[in-house]
Residue, then its C-alpha position, 0 to 999 in steps of 0.5 A: m154555456a160554460s161555466k164561465a164567460l170566455t172572449i176568444a179570438a182566434f186569427g190566421a191567414r186563408g187556409t191557416g184553418k181557423t173556421v175549423w179550429v173555431r167550428q171545433q170549438i162550438d162543437s165540443a161545447a155543444p151551446p144551447r143558444l147560439m149566434v153567427w154573424d156569417f160575413k161572407h156566407d161561408p160554405g165552411l160554416e154549414g151545419v153551424g146553426v139555422p141559416v137565417r136571412s132576417l133579422p128580424a125573424m133572427i129576433r124572435a128567434c132569440k126569444a126561445g130558451s134554445f136556438s142555433l142560428r146562423y145570420l147570412v149578412n145581406h151586402g145590398a143593405d148597410i153594413t154597419g146597421q145589421f151588425d148593431l141589430f145583431c149585437q142588441a139581440a145578443w145583449l137581449a137574449g143573454n146566455v149565449l154563445v156569439f160569433v163573429d166571423e171577419l171580425p175587420e169587416v165590422t170592426k177596425a182597431n180605433r173603432a168598435p160599433p157601441a152594441w159590440r163594445r157593450i157585449v165585448n166589456i160589459g157581457r161576462e156578466y150582466r143583469g137583463s131589464d127583467g134583473r135576472l144575471r145574464h152572460i154572453s160568451i165570444i168569438g172572434a175571427g179574423q185574417r189579421p189582428a191589426e184590423c181588429d178592435k183593440s178593445f176586443i183583443s184586449n178584453c180575450d182570455v184565449i187567443h188561438t192563432g194560425r201563421l199571420s203573414h204581416a210582420g205588424d200583426a205577428r209582432q202584435i201578438a208574438e207579445f202576447m204570447g210570449c214568442d219570437y215573432t217570426e215563429l207566428m209566420r214560419l207556420e205551417d197550414l194548420q199548425w197554431i199557438e195559443r195562449r189564455a189568461g192566466v196560463v205562463d206558457a203558449q201551447r203549440g199544435k196543428i188542428i186534427f179532423s178526426g178525433k180527439k186529442r188527449g191532453r187537450k182541453p178545449a178552449l171553450e167547455k161543454a155546456a151543462 
């Protein structure tokens, strides 16, 4: 994994390119241990991890030294229970990159499920039951920041956003970015603004589908 566990948010209305951007971050990091929560069985995530439809099978697979797994959520079963087990599995595995797509489907502004809250608040560095240090990097993605739990957003090292259609969402993120909220509402498809904790100015750019942009450091460093 990267030398530092990071918490990253990717926001943007439909069609703004956030899934493409997240895939680029994962590809760049090349994490040896990856868990993906694929709520809508997104065709845009095909090839990101081995698809798994059984949580017990996924939990067993997480015992390996390296793994890349994408859990296809069972919409006919309890979503809350599935997400809780998924987050518990991430905690037990440790040293893992967790990507949760469609975050508003499993959290709300005033509700963070306990197992999720634990990996967000404590997962940066903790000791497992064996006494060994572990860490969890997290990427959470959604269309509307206002529908995501506030604890996650407040813990983010990086917030990346494309166009936000709702003024309330734009105002919330603009405060972190240090920009006018109307700029976020006027972004074209694939344009983005990004702010990293500890960096004075927000960065701006446009998603590139091939090649690498010079001087552009990925949010997640390539794994060692």
